C-alpha positions in Angstrom: 41.0 -24.3 4.7 41.3 -25.6 1.1 39.4 -28.5 -0.3 39.8 -30.6 -3.5 36.9 -29.0 -5.2 37.2 -30.6 -8.6 37.0 -34.0 -7.0 34.1 -32.9 -4.7 32.2 -31.5 -7.7 32.8 -34.7 -9.7 31.5 -36.8 -6.9 28.4 -34.6 -6.5 27.7 -34.8 -10.2 28.1 -38.6 -10.2 25.6 -38.8 -7.3 23.0 -36.3 -8.3 23.4 -35.6 -12.0 25.1 -32.7 -13.8 21.9 -30.5 -13.9 21.6 -30.6 -10.1 25.1 -29.3 -9.3 25.5 -25.5 -9.7 29.1 -24.3 -9.9 29.4 -21.4 -12.3 30.2 -18.2 -10.4 27.5 -16.1 -12.0 24.9 -18.8 -11.1 26.1 -19.0 -7.5 25.3 -15.3 -7.0 21.7 -16.3 -6.5 22.5 -18.2 -3.4 24.9 -15.8 -1.6 22.4 -14.7 1.0 19.0 -15.4 2.4 16.4 -12.8 3.5 19.0 -11.1 5.6 20.6 -9.5 2.5 23.1 -7.4 4.4 25.3 -10.4 4.7 26.5 -12.1 1.5 28.9 -14.9 0.8 29.1 -17.0 -2.3 29.3 -20.8 -1.7 31.8 -23.0 -3.5 29.0 -25.2 -5.0 25.2 -25.6 -4.8 23.3 -28.8 -5.1 19.6 -29.3 -5.7 18.6 -32.8 -4.5 15.0 -34.0 -5.2 14.8 -36.9 -2.7 16.0 -38.1 0.7 18.5 -40.4 -1.0 20.0 -37.6 -3.0 20.3 -35.4 0.1 22.0 -38.2 1.9 24.4 -38.8 -1.0 25.4 -35.1 -1.0 25.9 -35.1 2.8 28.0 -38.3 2.7 30.3 -36.7 0.1 30.7 -33.7 2.4 31.5 -36.0 5.2 34.0 -38.0 3.1 35.9 -34.8 2.2 35.4 -33.0 5.5 33.6 -30.2 3.8 31.0 -28.1 5.7 27.5 -27.9 4.3 24.7 -25.4 4.7 21.0 -26.4 4.3 18.8 -23.9 2.5 15.1 -23.9 1.7 13.3 -21.0 0.0 15.9 -18.5 1.2 13.3 -16.3 3.0 15.0 -16.5 6.5 15.7 -13.2 8.2 18.6 -14.2 10.5 21.3 -15.4 8.1 20.7 -19.1 8.9 21.2 -20.1 5.2 24.2 -17.8 4.7 26.9 -19.9 3.0 30.5 -20.3 3.9 33.1 -19.6 1.1 34.4 -23.2 1.4 31.0 -25.0 1.7 28.4 -27.0 -0.2 25.0 -25.3 -0.1 22.3 -28.0 -0.1 19.1 -26.5 -1.4 15.8 -28.4 -0.9 13.7 -25.9 -2.9 13.0 -28.5 -5.7 11.7 -31.1 -3.2 8.1 -29.9 -3.6 6.0 -33.1 -3.4 3.1 -33.6 -1.0 3.7 -37.2 -0.4 0.6 -38.2 1.6 -2.7 -36.7 2.8 -4.4 -38.6 5.6 -7.5 -36.6 6.4 -9.0 -39.3 8.6 -6.1 -38.9 11.0 -5.6 -35.2 10.3 -2.0 -35.3 9.0 -0.1 -34.7 5.8 3.5 -35.7 4.8 5.4 -33.2 2.7 8.9 -32.7 1.3 10.8 -29.7 2.7 10.5 -27.6 -0.4 6.7 -27.5 -0.2 5.5 -23.9 0.3 3.8 -23.2 3.6 0.5 -22.0 2.0 0.3 -25.0 -0.3 -0.5 -27.3 2.6 -3.7 -25.4 3.4 -4.6 -25.1 -0.3 -4.3 -28.9 -0.6 -6.7 -29.7 2.2 -9.0 -26.7 2.5 -11.6 -28.1 0.2 -12.1 -30.9 2.7 -12.4 -28.5 5.6 -8.9 -28.6 7.0 -5.9 -26.2 7.2 -2.3 -26.0 8.5 -2.1 -23.5 11.3 1.4 -21.9 11.3 1.3 -19.0 9.0 4.3 -16.7 8.7 3.8 -13.5 6.9 5.9 -15.0 4.1 3.7 -18.1 3.9 3.1 -17.7 0.2 6.9 -18.1 -0.5 8.6 -19.7 2.5 9.0 -23.5 2.6 8.0 -26.0 5.3 11.6 -27.2 5.6 12.7 -23.7 6.4 9.8 -23.3 8.9 11.0 -26.5 10.6 14.6 -25.3 10.8 13.7 -21.9 12.3 10.6 -23.1 14.3 8.6 -20.4 12.5 5.4 -18.9 13.9 3.0 -16.4 12.4 -0.2 -14.6 13.2 -2.0 -17.6 14.6 0.8 -18.8 16.9 -0.9 -17.2 20.0 -3.7 -19.8 20.1 -2.3 -22.6 18.0 1.4 -22.5 18.6 4.5 -22.4 16.4 5.8 -25.0 14.0 7.0 -27.4 16.6 3.5 -27.8 17.9 2.4 -29.1 14.5 5.2 -31.4 13.4 4.5 -35.0 14.3 7.5 -36.8 12.6 10.6 -36.2 10.5 12.8 -38.1 8.2 16.2 -36.6 8.7 19.6 -36.9 7.0 22.2 -36.7 9.8 25.6 -34.9 9.2 27.3 -38.2 8.4 24.7 -39.1 5.8 22.7 -41.5 7.8 18.9 -41.5 7.3 16.8 -41.6 10.5 13.2 -41.2 11.6 12.3 -38.9 14.5 8.8 -38.8 16.0 6.1 -40.5 14.0 2.5 -40.3 13.0 1.1 -39.7 16.5 1.4 -36.6 18.6 3.0 -38.1 21.7 5.3 -41.1 20.9 7.2 -42.7 23.7 10.8 -41.9 24.4 12.8 -38.7 24.1 11.3 -35.9 22.0 14.0 -35.9 19.4 11.6 -34.5 16.9 11.0 -31.5 19.1 14.8 -31.2 19.6 15.3 -31.1 15.9 12.7 -28.4 15.1 14.4 -25.0 15.5 17.9 -26.4 15.3 18.6 -24.3 12.2 20.3 -26.9 10.1 22.9 -27.7 12.7 21.7 -31.2 13.5 21.0 -32.4 9.9 18.4 -31.8 7.1 14.7 -32.8 7.3 13.7 -34.4 4.0 10.1 -35.6 4.9 7.9 -33.9 7.4 4.7 -35.1 8.9 2.4 -32.2 9.8 -0.7 -32.0 12.0 -3.8 -30.6 10.3 -6.7 -28.8 12.0 -10.4 -28.6 11.1 -11.4 -25.3 9.7 -13.3 -23.3 12.3 -17.0 -23.1 12.0 -17.0 -19.3 12.5 -14.2 -16.6 12.2 -14.4 -13.0 13.1 -11.7 -10.3 12.7 -11.8 -7.0 14.6 -9.7 -3.9 13.9 -9.5 -1.4 16.8 -7.7 1.9 16.5 -6.2 3.9 19.4 -4.7 7.3 20.0 -1.8 6.0 22.0 0.4 2.9 22.0 -0.1 2.6 25.8 -3.9 2.3 25.3 -3.4 -0.4 22.7 -1.0 -2.3 25.0 -3.5 -1.9 27.8 -6.2 -3.4 25.6 -4.0 -6.4 24.8 -3.4 -7.0 28.5 -7.1 -6.7 29.3 -8.1 -9.2 26.6 -5.6 -11.8 27.8 -6.3 -11.1 31.5 -9.9 -11.8 30.8 -9.0 -15.4 29.8 -9.6 -14.8 26.1 -7.1 -16.4 23.7 -7.6 -15.0 20.3 -6.5 -16.9 17.2 -4.4 -13.8 16.4 -3.6 -10.5 18.1 -1.4 -8.1 16.2 -0.4 -4.5 16.7 0.9 -1.9 14.1 2.1 1.6 14.9 1.3 4.8 12.9 4.5 4.5 10.8 3.6 1.0 9.7 -0.1 1.8 9.1 0.8 4.6 6.7 3.4 2.5 4.9 1.0 -0.3 4.2 -1.8 2.0 3.2 0.6 3.7 0.7 1.3 0.3 -0.9 -1.7 -2.0 -0.4 -4.4 0.7 0.0 -6.7 -1.5 2.1 -8.8 1.7 2.8 -9.6 0.3 6.2 -6.5 1.3 8.3 -7.1 4.8 9.8 -4.0 6.8 8.9 -4.3 9.1 11.9 -4.3 6.2 14.5 -1.3 6.0 16.7 -1.7 2.2 16.8 -4.2 -0.4 15.7 -5.0 -3.9 16.9 -6.0 -6.7 14.6 -7.8 -9.4 16.6 -9.0 -12.7 15.1 -11.3 -15.1 17.0 -12.6 -18.4 15.9 -14.7 -21.3 17.1 -18.4 -22.1 17.2 -20.7 -19.3 16.0 -22.2 -18.6 19.4 -18.8 -18.6 21.1 -17.3 -16.3 18.5 -20.2 -13.8 18.7 -20.0 -13.7 22.5 -16.2 -13.4 22.6 -16.3 -10.7 19.9 -18.7 -8.6 22.0 -16.5 -9.0 25.0 -13.4 -7.9 23.1 -15.1 -4.9 21.8 -16.1 -3.9 25.3 -12.6 -4.3 26.6 -11.1 -2.3 23.7 -13.5 0.6 24.3 -12.8 0.5 28.0 -9.1 1.0 27.1 -9.6 3.9 24.7 -10.4 2.4 21.3 -11.8 5.1 19.0 -13.5 2.9 16.4 -13.9 -0.9 15.9 -14.4 -2.6 12.6 -15.8 -6.1 12.5 -15.4 -8.5 9.6 -17.0 -11.9 9.4 -17.1 -12.4 5.6 -14.0 -14.1 4.2 -13.3 -11.3 1.7 -13.6 -8.6 4.4 -11.4 -10.6 6.8 -8.7 -11.0 4.1 -8.8 -7.2 3.5 -8.2 -6.5 7.1 -5.3 -8.9 7.2 -3.8 -7.8 3.9 -2.0 -4.8 5.2 -0.4 -6.7 8.1 0.8 -9.5 5.8 2.4 -6.9 3.5 4.0 -4.8 6.2 7.6 -5.9 5.7 7.4 -5.5 1.9 5.8 -2.1 2.3 8.9 -0.8 3.9 10.8 -1.1 0.6 8.9 1.9 -0.6 10.2 4.0 2.3 13.8 2.9 2.4 16.3 1.0 0.2 17.1 -1.3 3.1 15.7 -2.4 6.5 17.0 -4.4 9.4 14.4 -6.4 11.3 14.8 -7.9 14.8 12.7 -10.5 16.5 12.7 -10.0 20.2 10.1 -11.3 22.6 8.9 -9.5 25.8 6.2 -10.0 28.4 3.0 -8.4 27.3 2.9 -6.2 30.3 6.1 -4.6 29.2 4.8 -3.5 25.7 4.3 0.2 26.5 7.7 0.6 28.2 9.6 -1.3 25.6 8.0 0.5 22.7 8.9 3.9 24.3 12.5 2.7 24.7 12.7 1.5 21.1 11.5 5.0 20.0 14.1 6.6 22.2 16.9 4.3 20.8 15.8 5.2 17.3 16.1 8.9 18.1 19.5 8.4 19.8 20.9 6.6 16.8 19.1 8.7 14.2 17.1 6.0 12.4 13.4 5.5 11.9 11.9 2.4 13.4 8.6 0.9 12.4 6.9 -1.5 14.8 4.8 -4.5 13.6 4.4 -7.4 15.9 2.5 -10.3 17.4 1.1 -8.3 20.4 -0.6 -11.4 21.9 2.6 -13.2 22.7 4.9 -10.2 22.9 6.9 -11.0 19.7 8.3 -7.7 18.4 9.4 -7.0 14.9 11.0 -3.6 14.9 12.1 -2.6 11.4 15.0 -0.2 11.3 15.2 1.7 8.0 18.6 2.6 6.6 20.6 2.8 3.4 23.3 0.2 3.0 25.0 2.2 0.3 26.0 4.8 2.9 29.2 3.6 4.7 28.7 2.9 8.4 24.9 2.8 8.4 24.7 -1.1 8.5 27.1 -1.2 11.5 25.0 1.5 13.2 21.7 -0.3 12.8 23.3 -3.6 13.8 24.3 -1.9 17.1 20.8 -0.4 17.4 19.2 -3.8 16.8 21.5 -5.4 19.4 20.4 -2.8 21.9 16.8 -3.7 21.3 17.5 -7.4 21.8 19.3 -6.6 25.1 16.3 -4.6 26.2 14.1 -7.5 25.5 16.2 -9.8 27.7 16.4 -7.2 30.4 12.6 -7.1 30.8 12.4 -10.9 31.0 12.1 -11.8 27.3 14.1 -13.5 24.6 16.3 -12.6 21.6 14.1 -14.5 19.1 10.5 -15.6 18.8 10.4 -17.1 15.3 13.2 -15.8 13.0 15.9 -17.9 14.6 19.4 -17.0 15.7 21.4 -17.8 12.6 24.5 -15.7 11.8 22.8 -12.5 12.9 22.1 -13.0 16.6 24.4 -15.7 17.8 26.7 -13.1 19.5 23.8 -12.1 21.8 23.2 -15.7 23.0 25.5 -15.0 26.0 23.2 -12.1 27.0 20.4 -14.6 27.5 22.2 -17.9 28.4 25.0 -18.8 30.9 28.2 -20.5 29.8 26.8 -23.7 31.3 23.7 -23.4 29.1 25.7 -22.8 26.0 28.0 -25.7 26.8 25.0 -28.0 27.2 23.7 -26.9 23.8 27.1 -27.5 22.2 27.1 -31.0 23.7 23.8 -31.8 22.0 25.0 -30.4 18.7 28.2 -32.4 18.9 26.2 -35.6 19.6 24.6 -35.2 16.2 27.5 -33.6 14.4 30.9 -34.5 16.0 32.8 -33.2 13.1 31.1 -29.8 13.1 30.2 -29.9 9.4 26.4 -29.0 9.6 25.9 -25.3 9.2 28.9 -24.2 11.2 29.2 -20.6 12.5 25.4 -20.5 13.1 23.3 -20.4 16.2 25.9 -20.9 18.9 28.5 -18.2 19.6 32.3 -18.7 19.7 35.0 -16.4 21.1 36.7 -16.4 17.7 33.8 -14.4 16.1 31.8 -13.0 18.9 34.2 -10.6 20.7 31.6 -9.0 22.9 30.1 -12.3 23.9 33.5 -13.7 24.7 34.3 -10.6 26.8 31.0 -11.2 28.7 31.6 -14.9 29.3 35.4 -15.0 29.9 37.1 -18.3 29.1 34.2 -20.6 29.9 33.4 -21.5 26.2 32.7 -24.8 24.6 34.6 -25.9 21.6 32.0 -25.0 19.0 33.9 -24.7 15.8 36.1 -27.2 14.2 36.0 -25.8 10.7 
């Protein structure tokens, strides 16, 4: 479909200013992908609004000309959610970086979508507060992107993911209307439209102001590192901890491949290189509670085969233990020119079986797979190492990644825990949801976006682009794509 781009660009310049409209081909290259770098597509034009009104102006122009638009935050997403279309306007909120209001008395803060995740905690930590959702990319990912993907992080086991900490949103709808969803309190009356919007991946509109819930900094924090000689033993320790009614703030697992990768890069000097698996366990609360819970966790880990247990209570020591886990994805860059990461979720009891199956799949396809994941809630992050310069390898690892997602669904899990569906996993939605489920989702999407202009070709599958899914579902497909 061809659009009158000179007229569209002139309208965008008139509304936002010449310096906020990027249209030179060499400048557009910066925006041709998000964190899923295997997929690339240059947009027709990029706009950089700095206010709700400018976002609304850009969206109204798209609506007037019937042009699809793709929202983008910091571009750190791993599922291709911000992948542009060739004939699209990319609306980038990265310059909307103001913290608009801090209300410590009511434990909330209002931010623009371009505010970096970690900035929120930095802004309030001096007063004894923090923002709980903490993706590994929290030093670079934006709150707006976290809202779009419903991001999680290390502390999601105890404190929940982004949707549990968003109280209200100012949203620009796909026709350019500005609406408020939710509010300043946790449980407003009426439909939970705020909860519906979080995780919608830019298909229902663009959040331009976000009210977040703050938490008091715990009085005491302890981090334990337990190492094991088998993945099965580490998985059994995870099950034992949660079965005992203990809910750690964070409970992470790394395999030997990942341990050595991060030690080579970060050199924490605290991850035992000969361990088959390690658990990182964080507990917080009142000092007496933390001490008693820490003792109980150590007992359970030893009962399930832990060789050694390191305990850190000092802030610097805790940071050192977490440093390797936070750097795990980046560390893979030293081992391989490219990696493909998936984001499946499984029941905790299935951890040993699923990890064995992933290893077998890696052997069958001939690719190394590193496992770093949120063991406490069963959110796996298998990293498949490959070389995109070698023809056929990308297609092979995509197939391998799909097999892992199908395995997760087969054992009672999900195809995504926090990375979203985006362009990468939408063809596997039919493996998890029935045609009636998908049709219901499409109805919700169409209620917000009847013209299908907001981030089309993302999240929901269609028979035109998802041949395997179409084969599985037959003809029972909603009309998802108008563009």
